[in-house]
C-alpha positions as CSV (number, residue, x, y, z in Angstrom):
1,X,87.8,136.1,119.4
2,X,85.7,135.4,122.6
3,X,83.5,138.1,121.5
4,X,83.1,136.9,118.1
5,X,82.4,133.3,119.1
6,X,80.1,134.3,122.0
7,X,78.0,136.3,119.4
8,X,77.9,133.5,117.2
9,X,77.0,130.6,119.7
10,X,74.0,132.9,121.1
11,X,72.6,132.4,117.6
12,X,73.1,128.7,117.2
13,X,70.4,126.1,117.7
14,X,71.7,123.2,119.8
15,X,71.3,120.6,116.6
16,X,73.6,123.6,115.1
17,X,76.3,123.3,117.8
18,X,76.3,119.4,117.5
19,X,76.5,119.8,113.6
20,X,80.2,121.8,114.3
21,X,81.0,118.3,116.0
22,X,80.3,116.5,113.1
23,X,83.4,115.4,110.6
24,X,82.3,113.6,107.3
25,X,84.1,112.0,104.7
26,X,83.7,113.0,100.9
27,X,85.0,109.4,100.1
28,X,87.5,110.9,97.6
29,X,90.3,109.2,99.5
30,X,89.9,105.7,101.0
31,X,91.3,105.9,104.9
32,X,88.4,103.9,106.4
33,X,86.0,101.3,105.5
34,X,82.9,103.8,106.1
35,X,81.7,106.7,103.6
36,X,79.3,109.6,104.7
37,X,76.1,109.9,102.6
38,X,74.3,112.9,101.9
39,X,76.8,115.0,102.6
40,X,75.5,118.5,100.6
41,X,72.3,118.1,102.3
42,X,73.7,118.0,105.6
43,X,76.0,120.6,105.3
44,X,73.0,123.0,104.0
45,X,71.4,121.9,107.3
46,X,74.2,123.2,109.3
47,X,75.4,119.6,110.2
48,X,78.7,119.5,109.3
49,X,82.0,121.3,111.0
50,X,84.6,119.9,108.2
51,X,85.3,117.3,105.5
52,X,88.3,115.2,105.4
53,X,89.7,113.6,102.2
54,X,88.8,115.9,99.6
55,X,91.9,116.4,97.4
56,X,90.5,118.5,94.0
57,X,90.2,122.5,94.7
58,X,87.4,122.6,92.9
59,X,85.5,120.1,95.1
60,X,86.7,122.0,98.3
61,X,85.5,125.7,97.1
62,X,82.3,124.0,96.0
63,X,81.7,122.5,99.5
64,X,82.5,125.9,101.2
65,X,80.4,127.9,99.0
66,X,77.5,125.6,100.1
67,X,78.4,125.8,103.7
68,X,78.7,129.9,103.7
69,X,75.8,130.7,101.3
70,X,73.5,128.1,101.9
71,X,73.5,127.2,105.3
72,X,71.5,129.2,107.9
73,X,74.7,130.6,110.0
74,X,77.2,130.3,107.0
75,X,79.8,128.8,109.4
76,X,82.7,127.9,107.3
77,X,84.0,124.0,107.3
78,X,87.5,123.0,107.6
79,X,89.0,120.4,105.0
80,X,91.2,117.8,106.6
81,X,93.8,115.2,105.1
82,X,96.3,112.6,106.0
83,X,99.3,114.7,104.7
84,X,101.7,112.4,106.5
85,X,104.9,112.9,104.7
86,X,104.2,115.5,102.0
87,X,101.5,116.2,99.6
88,X,102.0,116.1,96.1
89,X,105.8,116.0,96.8
90,X,106.0,113.4,99.0
91,X,109.1,113.1,101.0
92,X,110.5,109.6,102.6
93,X,108.1,108.0,105.4
94,X,108.0,109.4,108.6
95,X,110.3,106.3,110.0
96,X,112.9,107.2,107.4
97,X,112.4,110.9,107.9
98,X,113.6,110.2,111.7
99,X,116.7,108.4,110.8
100,X,117.9,111.8,109.6
101,X,118.2,113.0,112.9
102,X,118.0,116.3,111.1
103,X,115.5,118.5,113.0
104,X,115.7,121.7,110.1
105,X,114.9,119.1,107.4
106,X,112.2,117.0,109.1
107,X,110.8,120.7,109.9
108,X,111.0,121.7,106.3
109,X,109.2,118.8,105.0
110,X,106.2,119.7,107.0
111,X,106.7,123.1,105.5
112,X,106.6,122.1,101.8
113,X,103.4,119.9,102.8
114,X,101.7,122.7,104.2
115,X,102.4,125.1,101.6
116,X,101.2,122.8,99.2
117,X,98.4,121.6,100.6
118,X,96.9,125.0,101.8
119,X,97.2,125.9,97.9
120,X,94.6,123.2,97.4
121,X,92.4,124.5,100.1
122,X,93.0,121.7,102.6
123,X,93.8,123.7,106.1
124,X,94.0,121.0,108.7
125,X,96.5,117.7,108.3
126,X,96.0,114.8,110.5
127,X,100.0,114.6,111.3
128,X,102.3,114.6,113.0
129,X,101.9,110.7,114.4
130,X,104.1,110.6,117.4
131,X,103.5,107.4,118.7
132,X,106.5,105.5,120.3
133,X,106.6,102.1,118.9
134,X,109.2,99.0,120.2
135,X,107.0,96.4,118.4
136,X,108.2,96.4,114.5
137,X,105.3,93.7,113.6
138,X,103.2,97.0,114.2
139,X,102.5,98.4,110.4
140,X,101.7,101.8,111.4
141,X,105.5,102.0,112.8
142,X,106.4,103.6,109.6
143,X,104.1,106.3,110.3
144,X,106.1,107.4,113.7
145,X,109.7,108.2,114.5
146,X,110.5,105.0,116.3
147,X,111.3,104.1,119.8
148,X,112.5,106.8,121.5
149,X,110.7,109.6,123.3
150,X,113.7,111.7,123.5
151,X,114.3,112.1,119.5
152,X,110.4,111.7,119.0
153,X,109.8,114.6,121.1
154,X,111.9,116.6,119.1
155,X,110.3,115.6,115.6
156,X,107.1,116.4,116.9
157,X,107.7,119.8,117.7
158,X,109.5,120.3,114.4
159,X,106.6,118.7,112.7
160,X,103.9,121.2,114.4
161,X,106.2,124.0,113.9
162,X,106.6,123.3,110.0
163,X,102.9,122.7,109.5
164,X,101.6,125.7,111.7
165,X,104.3,128.2,111.3
166,X,103.8,131.2,113.8
167,X,100.3,132.3,112.9
168,X,97.5,130.3,111.6
169,X,95.9,133.0,109.7
170,X,98.4,133.1,107.0
171,X,97.3,131.4,104.0
172,X,100.4,128.6,103.7
173,X,100.1,127.1,107.3
174,X,97.6,124.6,108.2
175,X,96.5,123.1,111.6
176,X,98.5,120.1,112.8
177,X,96.6,117.2,114.4
178,X,98.9,115.3,117.1
179,X,97.8,111.5,116.6
180,X,97.0,108.7,118.1
181,X,96.3,109.7,122.1
182,X,97.4,107.6,123.5
183,X,100.0,104.8,123.3
184,X,98.7,103.4,120.1
185,X,102.3,102.1,119.3
186,X,102.2,99.8,122.3
187,X,99.2,97.3,121.0
188,X,99.6,94.1,121.8
189,X,101.4,91.7,119.6
190,X,101.6,94.3,117.4
191,X,98.3,94.1,115.7
192,X,96.5,97.3,114.9
193,X,93.8,98.6,116.9
194,X,94.4,95.9,119.7
195,X,94.4,96.1,123.4
196,X,97.3,98.3,125.2
197,X,98.1,98.1,128.7
198,X,101.0,99.6,130.9
199,X,101.9,101.2,134.1
200,X,101.3,105.2,134.4
201,X,105.2,105.1,135.2
202,X,105.9,103.8,131.6
203,X,103.4,106.2,130.0
204,X,104.5,109.3,131.5
205,X,108.3,108.5,131.2
206,X,108.3,106.8,128.2
207,X,105.0,107.4,125.9
208,X,103.7,110.6,127.2
209,X,106.7,112.7,126.2
210,X,106.4,113.2,122.3
211,X,102.4,114.1,122.4
212,X,103.4,116.8,125.3
213,X,106.2,118.1,123.1
214,X,103.9,118.7,120.5
215,X,101.5,120.2,122.5
216,X,104.1,122.9,124.0
217,X,105.1,123.4,120.3
218,X,101.1,124.7,120.0
219,X,99.5,121.7,118.3
220,X,96.2,123.0,117.2
221,X,94.3,119.6,117.5
222,X,94.9,116.3,119.0
223,X,93.4,112.9,117.8
224,X,92.2,110.1,120.0
225,X,93.6,106.6,119.6
226,X,91.7,103.2,118.8
227,X,93.0,101.4,121.9
228,X,91.9,101.6,125.3
229,X,93.7,102.9,128.3
230,X,93.6,101.3,131.6
231,X,90.7,99.6,130.2
232,X,89.1,102.4,128.5
233,X,88.9,103.2,125.2
234,X,90.9,106.7,124.6
235,X,88.1,108.4,123.2
236,X,85.7,108.0,126.1
237,X,88.8,108.4,128.5
238,X,88.2,111.1,130.8
239,X,91.1,110.9,132.4
240,X,93.4,110.8,129.3
241,X,91.3,113.9,127.3
242,X,90.6,116.3,130.4
243,X,92.7,115.3,133.3
244,X,96.2,115.0,131.6
245,X,95.6,116.7,128.1
246,X,93.8,119.5,129.2
247,X,94.5,120.0,133.0
248,X,97.7,119.1,133.2
249,X,99.5,119.9,130.0
250,X,97.3,123.1,129.3
251,X,95.9,122.0,125.7
252,X,93.6,124.5,124.4
253,X,92.8,123.1,121.1
254,X,90.1,120.8,120.6
255,X,90.0,116.8,120.5
256,X,88.7,114.8,117.2
257,X,88.4,111.0,117.2
258,X,90.1,108.7,114.8
259,X,87.8,107.3,111.8
260,X,84.6,106.1,113.2
261,X,86.3,105.4,116.6
262,X,83.0,106.1,118.8
263,X,80.9,103.6,116.9
264,X,83.6,101.3,117.6
265,X,83.4,101.6,121.4
266,X,80.2,99.7,120.7
267,X,82.6,96.5,119.9
268,X,84.8,97.1,123.1
269,X,81.8,96.6,125.2
270,X,80.8,100.0,126.5
271,X,77.3,99.9,125.1
272,X,75.0,101.2,122.5
273,X,75.9,104.1,119.9
274,X,74.0,106.8,122.1
275,X,75.9,105.4,125.6
276,X,79.4,105.7,123.6
277,X,78.7,109.0,122.0
278,X,77.8,110.5,125.4
279,X,80.8,108.9,127.0
280,X,82.8,110.5,124.6
281,X,81.4,113.6,124.7
282,X,81.7,114.0,128.4
283,X,85.4,112.5,128.7
284,X,86.4,115.9,126.4
285,X,86.2,114.5,122.9
286,X,84.9,117.3,120.9
287,X,84.6,116.1,117.0
288,X,83.3,112.7,115.7
289,X,84.9,111.6,112.6
290,X,82.9,109.9,110.1
291,X,80.8,107.9,112.8
292,X,77.9,110.5,112.9
293,X,77.1,109.2,116.6
294,X,77.0,112.6,118.2
295,X,74.5,114.2,115.6
296,X,72.4,110.9,115.8
297,X,72.3,110.6,119.1
298,X,73.3,113.7,121.5
299,X,69.8,115.6,121.3
300,X,68.1,112.9,122.6
301,X,71.0,112.4,125.4
302,X,70.6,116.0,126.3
303,X,67.3,115.2,126.9
304,X,67.7,112.3,128.7
305,X,70.2,114.3,131.1
306,X,73.2,112.0,130.1
307,X,75.0,115.2,128.6
308,X,74.8,118.4,129.4
309,X,74.3,121.5,127.2
310,X,77.6,123.0,129.1
311,X,79.8,120.2,127.6
312,X,78.2,120.8,124.0
313,X,78.9,124.3,124.1
314,X,82.7,123.6,125.7
315,X,83.1,121.3,122.5
316,X,81.3,123.6,119.5
317,X,83.5,126.7,121.2
318,X,86.7,125.0,120.9
319,X,86.0,124.2,117.1
320,X,84.6,127.7,116.3
321,X,87.7,129.3,117.8
322,X,90.0,126.7,115.7
323,X,87.9,128.2,112.6
324,X,88.6,131.5,113.9
325,X,92.2,131.1,114.3
326,X,92.7,129.8,110.9
327,X,90.9,133.2,109.6
328,X,88.2,131.4,107.8
329,X,85.3,133.8,109.1
330,X,87.2,136.5,107.3
331,X,88.0,134.7,104.1
332,X,86.5,130.9,103.9
333,X,88.6,130.5,100.8
334,X,91.5,132.1,102.3
335,X,94.1,128.9,101.3
336,X,93.5,128.2,97.6
337,X,93.7,130.2,94.4
338,X,94.7,128.6,91.2
339,X,97.8,130.7,91.0
340,X,99.0,129.3,94.3
341,X,97.9,125.7,93.4
342,X,99.9,126.2,90.0
343,X,103.1,127.8,91.3
344,X,103.6,126.1,94.9
345,X,102.9,122.6,94.4
346,X,105.4,119.7,93.0
347,X,107.8,122.3,92.0
348,X,111.6,121.8,91.2
349,X,112.8,123.0,94.5
350,X,110.2,121.4,96.7
351,X,111.3,117.9,94.5
352,X,115.1,118.7,95.3
353,X,114.5,119.0,98.8
354,X,112.6,115.5,99.0
355,X,115.5,114.0,97.1
356,X,118.0,115.3,99.6
357,X,115.7,114.3,102.1
358,X,115.8,110.9,101.1
359,X,119.5,110.7,100.6
360,X,119.8,111.5,104.6
361,X,117.0,108.8,105.4
362,X,119.2,105.9,103.9
363,X,121.2,103.9,106.3
364,X,123.9,101.9,105.3
365,X,123.4,98.6,107.2
366,X,126.6,96.8,105.9
367,X,129.6,97.8,103.3
368,X,131.9,94.5,103.5
369,X,135.2,95.4,101.5
370,X,133.9,99.0,100.6
371,X,131.8,97.5,97.8
372,X,129.6,100.5,97.9
373,X,129.8,103.0,96.2
374,X,129.6,101.6,93.1
375,X,131.7,102.8,90.0
376,X,129.9,103.8,86.9
377,X,131.6,101.4,84.7
378,X,131.2,97.8,83.3
379,X,127.5,96.2,83.5
380,X,125.1,96.1,86.7
381,X,122.3,93.5,87.0
382,X,119.3,94.9,88.8
383,X,117.3,92.3,90.0
384,X,113.9,92.0,92.4
385,X,110.2,92.7,92.2
386,X,110.7,96.3,93.5
387,X,113.2,97.0,91.1
388,X,111.0,98.5,88.3
389,X,107.7,99.7,90.4
390,X,106.9,103.2,90.1
391,X,104.0,103.1,92.7
392,X,105.7,101.5,95.4
393,X,108.4,104.3,95.9
394,X,106.5,106.9,97.9
395,X,105.3,104.2,100.6
396,X,102.3,104.1,102.7
397,X,99.9,107.1,103.5
398,X,101.0,108.8,100.4
399,X,97.4,109.6,99.7
400,X,97.6,112.7,97.2
401,X,100.6,111.6,95.4
402,X,100.7,110.8,91.7
403,X,102.5,107.4,92.2
404,X,102.4,106.4,88.9
405,X,104.5,109.0,87.7
406,X,107.7,108.5,90.1
407,X,110.2,107.2,88.5
408,X,111.1,103.7,89.3
409,X,114.7,102.4,90.4
410,X,115.2,101.1,87.2
411,X,114.4,104.1,85.5
412,X,116.6,106.1,87.8
413,X,119.3,104.3,87.6
414,X,119.4,104.3,83.7
415,X,118.8,108.1,83.9
416,X,121.7,108.5,86.3
417,X,124.5,106.4,84.2
418,X,123.3,106.8,80.8
419,X,125.3,104.9,78.5
420,X,128.4,104.4,81.2
421,X,127.1,101.6,82.3
422,X,124.6,98.7,81.0
423,X,121.6,98.1,83.4
424,X,120.5,94.7,82.9
425,X,116.9,94.2,84.4
426,X,115.0,91.0,85.0
427,X,112.2,90.9,87.9
428,X,113.9,87.7,89.6
429,X,110.7,87.0,91.7
430,X,107.1,87.8,92.4
431,X,106.8,89.6,96.2
432,X,105.8,86.3,97.7
433,X,104.7,82.9,97.0
434,X,101.0,83.5,98.3
435,X,99.1,85.3,95.6
436,X,96.4,86.7,98.1
437,X,99.2,88.0,100.5
438,X,100.5,89.9,97.8
439,X,96.8,91.4,96.6
440,X,96.8,92.4,100.4
441,X,100.2,93.9,100.1
442,X,99.8,96.1,97.3
443,X,96.6,97.6,97.6
444,X,95.3,101.2,96.7
445,X,97.0,101.3,93.2
446,X,100.3,100.0,94.3
447,X,100.4,96.7,92.2
448,X,103.4,95.0,91.3
449,X,101.7,93.1,88.7
450,X,102.2,89.9,89.4
451,X,104.3,87.5,87.0
452,X,101.9,84.4,86.2
453,X,105.3,82.3,85.5
454,X,106.6,79.9,87.7
455,X,109.2,80.8,90.4
456,X,112.0,78.7,88.8
457,X,111.4,80.3,85.2
458,X,111.8,83.8,87.2
459,X,114.9,82.7,89.2
460,X,116.4,81.5,85.6
461,X,115.9,84.6,84.1
462,X,117.5,86.7,86.9
463,X,120.3,84.4,87.0
464,X,120.9,84.5,83.0
465,X,121.0,88.4,83.7
466,X,123.5,88.0,86.3
467,X,125.5,86.2,84.3
468,X,125.9,89.1,81.8
469,X,126.7,91.5,84.9
470,X,129.8,92.4,86.5
471,X,127.8,93.2,90.0
472,X,124.3,92.3,91.2
473,X,121.8,95.1,92.7
474,X,119.2,93.1,94.2
475,X,115.8,95.5,95.0
476,X,114.1,93.2,97.8
477,X,111.9,93.7,101.0
478,X,108.6,94.8,101.7
479,X,105.9,96.5,99.2
480,X,105.0,100.0,100.4
481,X,101.4,98.8,102.0
482,X,103.1,96.0,103.9
483,X,103.5,98.6,106.3
484,X,101.2,101.5,107.3
485,X,97.2,101.2,108.9
486,X,96.0,97.7,109.1
487,X,99.4,96.3,107.9
488,X,100.7,94.2,110.6
489,X,103.1,91.4,109.8
490,X,103.8,88.4,112.2
491,X,107.0,87.4,110.1
492,X,109.0,90.8,109.2
493,X,111.4,89.0,107.3
494,X,112.0,89.4,103.5
495,X,109.5,87.3,101.8
496,X,110.2,83.7,101.0
497,X,110.4,84.1,97.2
498,X,112.8,87.0,97.5
499,X,114.7,85.3,99.9
500,X,115.3,82.4,97.7
501,X,115.9,84.7,94.7
502,X,118.6,86.2,96.9
503,X,120.3,83.2,97.8
504,X,120.6,82.2,94.2
505,X,122.4,85.3,93.2
506,X,124.9,85.0,96.2
507,X,125.4,81.6,94.8
508,X,126.8,82.9,91.9
509,X,129.9,84.6,93.2
510,X,128.9,88.0,92.0
511,X,129.3,90.9,94.3
512,X,125.7,91.4,95.4
513,X,124.3,94.9,96.8
514,X,121.0,94.5,98.8
515,X,118.7,97.6,98.3
516,X,116.2,97.0,101.1
517,X,112.8,98.6,100.9
518,X,111.2,98.6,104.1
519,X,108.7,100.3,106.5
520,X,109.8,98.9,109.7
521,X,112.7,97.3,111.1
522,X,113.1,93.5,109.7
523,X,114.9,90.4,110.8
524,X,117.8,90.5,108.3
525,X,120.3,88.0,110.4
526,X,120.8,85.5,107.4
527,X,121.0,88.7,105.0
528,X,123.6,90.5,107.3
529,X,125.7,87.2,107.3
530,X,125.9,86.3,103.9
531,X,125.4,89.6,101.6
532,X,128.3,91.6,101.4
533,X,126.5,95.4,101.1
534,X,123.3,96.3,102.4
535,X,121.5,99.8,102.1
536,X,118.3,100.4,103.7
537,X,116.6,102.8,101.4
538,X,112.7,102.4,103.2
539,X,110.6,104.3,101.3
540,X,111.9,107.6,99.9
541,X,109.3,109.7,98.8
542,X,108.7,111.1,95.1
543,X,112.2,111.3,94.4
544,X,113.4,108.0,96.1
545,X,114.9,106.9,92.7
546,X,116.9,109.7,91.8
547,X,118.1,109.8,95.5
548,X,118.9,106.1,95.7
549,X,121.0,106.3,92.5
550,X,123.1,109.4,94.4
551,X,124.0,107.3,97.2
552,X,124.6,103.9,95.2
553,X,127.0,105.9,93.1
554,X,128.3,107.9,95.8
555,X,127.4,111.6,94.9
556,X,126.3,111.5,98.5
557,X,127.4,109.5,101.4
558,X,124.8,108.0,103.5
559,X,124.5,109.3,107.2
560,X,121.2,107.7,108.4
561,X,121.0,106.2,111.8
562,X,118.4,104.0,112.8
563,X,115.7,105.3,115.1
564,X,114.2,102.0,115.9
565,X,116.2,98.6,116.9
566,X,116.3,95.6,114.3
567,X,116.0,92.3,116.3
568,X,117.7,89.2,115.4
569,X,114.6,87.5,115.3
570,X,110.9,87.8,115.9
571,X,110.9,86.1,119.3
572,X,113.5,89.2,120.6
573,X,110.2,91.4,120.4
574,X,109.9,94.1,122.1
575,X,113.4,95.0,121.5
576,X,114.6,98.6,122.3
577,X,118.0,100.0,123.5
578,X,116.4,101.9,126.7
579,X,115.4,98.7,128.5
580,X,115.7,98.3,132.1
581,X,118.1,95.9,133.8
582,X,116.5,92.7,135.8
583,X,117.6,91.5,139.0
584,X,119.6,88.9,137.2
585,X,121.3,90.6,134.0
586,X,124.0,89.2,132.1
587,X,127.3,90.9,133.9
588,X,130.3,92.1,132.0
589,X,132.2,88.5,132.6
590,X,128.9,86.4,131.4
591,X,128.4,85.2,128.1
592,X,125.2,83.7,126.4
593,X,123.8,81.6,127.3
594,X,124.3,81.6,130.9
595,X,122.2,79.8,133.1
596,X,120.2,81.5,135.8
597,X,120.7,84.8,134.2
598,X,118.0,86.9,131.9
599,X,118.7,85.4,128.5
600,X,117.3,83.3,125.7
601,X,118.5,79.4,125.1
602,X,118.4,80.1,121.4
603,X,119.4,83.6,120.8
604,X,121.6,86.4,122.2
605,X,120.2,89.3,123.9
606,X,122.0,92.0,121.4
607,X,119.9,93.3,118.6
608,X,121.1,92.6,114.8
609,X,121.5,96.6,114.5
610,X,121.4,98.5,117.6
611,X,119.3,102.2,118.0
612,X,121.7,104.9,116.3
613,X,123.3,102.7,114.4
614,X,124.7,103.6,110.5
615,X,127.5,103.2,108.5
616,X,129.0,105.8,106.3
617,X,131.6,105.5,103.0
618,X,134.2,106.9,105.5
619,X,134.6,105.9,108.8
620,X,135.1,108.0,112.4
621,X,136.8,107.9,115.7
622,X,136.0,109.3,118.8
623,X,138.5,110.4,121.6
624,X,137.6,109.9,125.6
625,X,135.3,112.0,127.2
626,X,136.2,115.0,128.8
627,X,133.9,116.5,131.4
628,X,134.5,120.2,132.8
629,X,133.6,118.5,136.3
630,X,133.2,115.2,137.8
631,X,130.2,116.8,139.9
632,X,127.0,118.4,138.6
633,X,125.6,121.0,141.3
634,X,122.0,121.9,141.9
635,X,121.1,124.8,139.4
636,X,124.5,124.1,137.6
637,X,125.8,122.7,134.2
638,X,128.0,120.1,133.1
639,X,129.9,120.0,129.9
640,X,131.0,116.6,128.1
641,X,133.2,116.8,125.1
642,X,134.7,114.5,122.7
643,X,136.9,115.2,119.6
644,X,135.2,113.5,116.4
645,X,138.0,112.6,113.6
646,X,137.1,111.4,110.0
647,X,139.6,108.9,109.6
648,X,138.6,108.0,106.2
649,X,139.3,109.4,102.7
650,X,135.9,111.1,102.1
651,X,133.9,113.9,103.5
652,X,131.0,112.2,105.7
653,X,128.5,113.4,108.3
654,X,128.1,111.8,111.5
655,X,125.4,111.9,114.2
656,X,127.0,112.3,117.6
657,X,124.6,111.0,120.4
658,X,124.6,111.3,123.8
659,X,123.4,109.1,126.4
660,X,122.9,109.1,130.3
661,X,122.4,106.3,133.0
662,X,120.8,106.7,136.3
663,X,122.8,104.6,138.6
664,X,120.6,104.9,141.9
665,X,116.8,105.8,141.7
666,X,113.9,105.3,143.8
667,X,112.6,103.3,140.9
668,X,114.8,101.2,138.2
669,X,116.1,103.3,135.6
670,X,117.0,102.8,131.8
671,X,120.2,101.2,131.2
672,X,120.9,104.4,128.6
673,X,118.4,107.1,127.7
674,X,119.0,109.4,124.7
675,X,119.5,113.2,125.9
676,X,121.3,114.8,123.2
677,X,122.8,114.3,119.8
678,X,124.3,116.5,117.1
679,X,124.9,116.3,113.1
680,X,128.4,117.3,111.6
681,X,129.7,117.4,108.5
682,X,133.6,116.4,108.3
683,X,136.2,116.6,105.4
684,X,138.7,113.4,105.1
685,X,141.2,114.0,108.1
686,X,139.6,116.6,109.7
687,X,138.3,116.9,113.5
688,X,135.7,118.4,115.4
689,X,135.3,118.9,119.1
690,X,131.6,118.3,120.2
691,X,130.5,119.5,123.2
692,X,127.2,118.6,125.0
693,X,125.8,120.6,128.1
694,X,124.0,118.6,130.7
695,X,121.6,119.8,133.4
696,X,119.1,118.8,135.8
697,X,116.3,118.8,133.5
698,X,118.1,116.3,131.6
699,X,118.1,114.0,134.5
700,X,114.6,114.6,135.6
701,X,111.8,111.7,135.4
702,X,108.4,110.5,136.9
703,X,108.8,108.5,140.1
704,X,105.9,105.9,140.9
705,X,104.0,108.7,142.6
706,X,104.4,110.5,139.3
707,X,106.2,113.3,140.5
708,X,108.7,114.8,138.0
709,X,111.6,115.7,139.6
710,X,115.6,114.7,140.0
711,X,117.3,112.4,142.4
712,X,121.0,113.1,143.5
713,X,123.4,110.5,143.0
714,X,125.8,108.7,140.6
715,X,125.5,108.9,136.7
716,X,127.3,107.7,133.8
717,X,127.5,109.3,130.6
718,X,128.1,107.7,127.0
719,X,128.8,109.3,123.8
720,X,129.4,107.5,120.7
721,X,128.0,106.5,117.3
722,X,125.1,104.6,118.2
723,X,123.6,103.5,121.5
724,X,126.0,100.3,121.7
725,X,129.4,101.8,120.5
726,X,129.9,104.6,123.1
727,X,132.9,106.2,125.1
728,X,131.8,106.0,128.7
729,X,132.4,108.1,131.9
730,X,130.7,109.0,135.2
731,X,129.4,112.2,137.1
732,X,127.7,113.0,140.2
733,X,124.7,114.9,141.0
734,X,124.6,117.0,144.1
């Protein structure tokens, strides 16, 4: 590879080298506000290294033909797309996928996405998004794996492996792009693109691990984040891109900006386009997405001595090496073929995988008196603005899906029950009383077709339908575009008109099941108090409707566990399980409210639903924990074992979770940290021993000098069904 790239670069002009650093958009898919112009002309002139947002294979092939037949050096293009949770076969949104805690399934979802996208000629995905997010107001929490660095790291590695396989030259593998480096999920006030500021201890211990895991898994590319880090926007942050990513972590691939991130540093206050472009390149950023600051300003910056040819060469080399590793110089059309496109996209087998993944992602939040599963008899009132929407089922960032073709919940339930159950449908309410808010929440073809009748008329129709039915299924919550990029919310409850509808349905006295569509943790305190059964279905992908029917009627027993804490109200945010104690915590005998302790006057410290929480149609009991020793010696291993028993009357899957607390450290340590988990399936009445192995590596952390290591002392160990409901024991590290 080195010989080939050396030879190619020896023939390149400075302008052609900078051209490789230029990533343009076709405009076929909208993922930002800017659209590139004169793309074909720039390709011919050798001023384009890659294109994003092309989805039609004939367009991709034509662009590649221009590059390899009409440009001087015939260097092939990269083709990137936000294949975030599937290509044509869409899987649940990433936050939902994470709630499965099923690494094999998550890896397989990325594998299916790679097989499909590559068949149409795409060789690069801007995924996985591995940002730790602890503020559910942030819309992009939907795109990540929640709040925990340990689980997030496992998922990051699985996704990279699924996309890239073990050889990028194979035609059904694509490059992964880890994003957004770094700290993007910690934007102040949960407002997208906003400032981020935190200590380096927190960075290294809580926010960096998933990025590092993805790099260790071999991720080919990394994307910069929009936010600043230590006051410097990430795209121009040399400490982040060079010192940490390359020198400390050994990353060998190339770094691409997010959409127009270089240009946006002007608004950050770092100077004009020439200045911020020079800052970005000198920091270690290799490719400019859409902004064209590199190609417009770097030649002059070289002449002015602000940028060295050496740095441009380094960036160009990384991009050419990626193209070489993909096999594009041997066969620039290696990915796509009509046969692969016809036989490898949206197949019955792939859709079946999506359906199974969706059922694993759903989280049963409440099931009073075992109201669920439903029986296939009598009549059901299906009511709500999300009950008969096809286009909202897949969720945000399903940019290549045929969203209008996926069955709505109404259609899926009707198909599932046939003539056994009468389904009575009414919309019942618009998404929200605010028509402009509804427009902003249903962009990109996701309209819910706002009903012009009054709220009273819509509600009356729903109540009439409910009166004719034995049970009510209320399909409520968020529209798909209420989460995702630039979709932050200050109020994360069920919107006003829907909540009023739900209250009216409850007042009928009929049993009510809330099927909650959501892209984030929501504030559901009132709903939890009033509604007998709540099934959180997130946005489940192309087979969401069928998967919801599977779970509602009991063909599948729900097993999802939350990967992000649900607050009681917005005022508790940020709320996450692995917080640290204050010097005045609520002690064991203290009750909320206790004066001069760390608590609120108006709400307890507890979440509504804790991290790791999720119910089943069966029940599980845990024995006390058995340790093989009360002492873990240096270089040794400790085993912790519990017996889990299915105490219900049907088979079910449980996610057994291991947490550890370091009781004495050189810096304050979290009250619990996830260190292991295992999915087990038990028949009714069956029991299984689950054993976890703990070593020194599980106890290491970065101290305030950023030294990574372990300290001897006392530890607590917890095993349970979620982060709150656990068995507890202790051990000592010598």
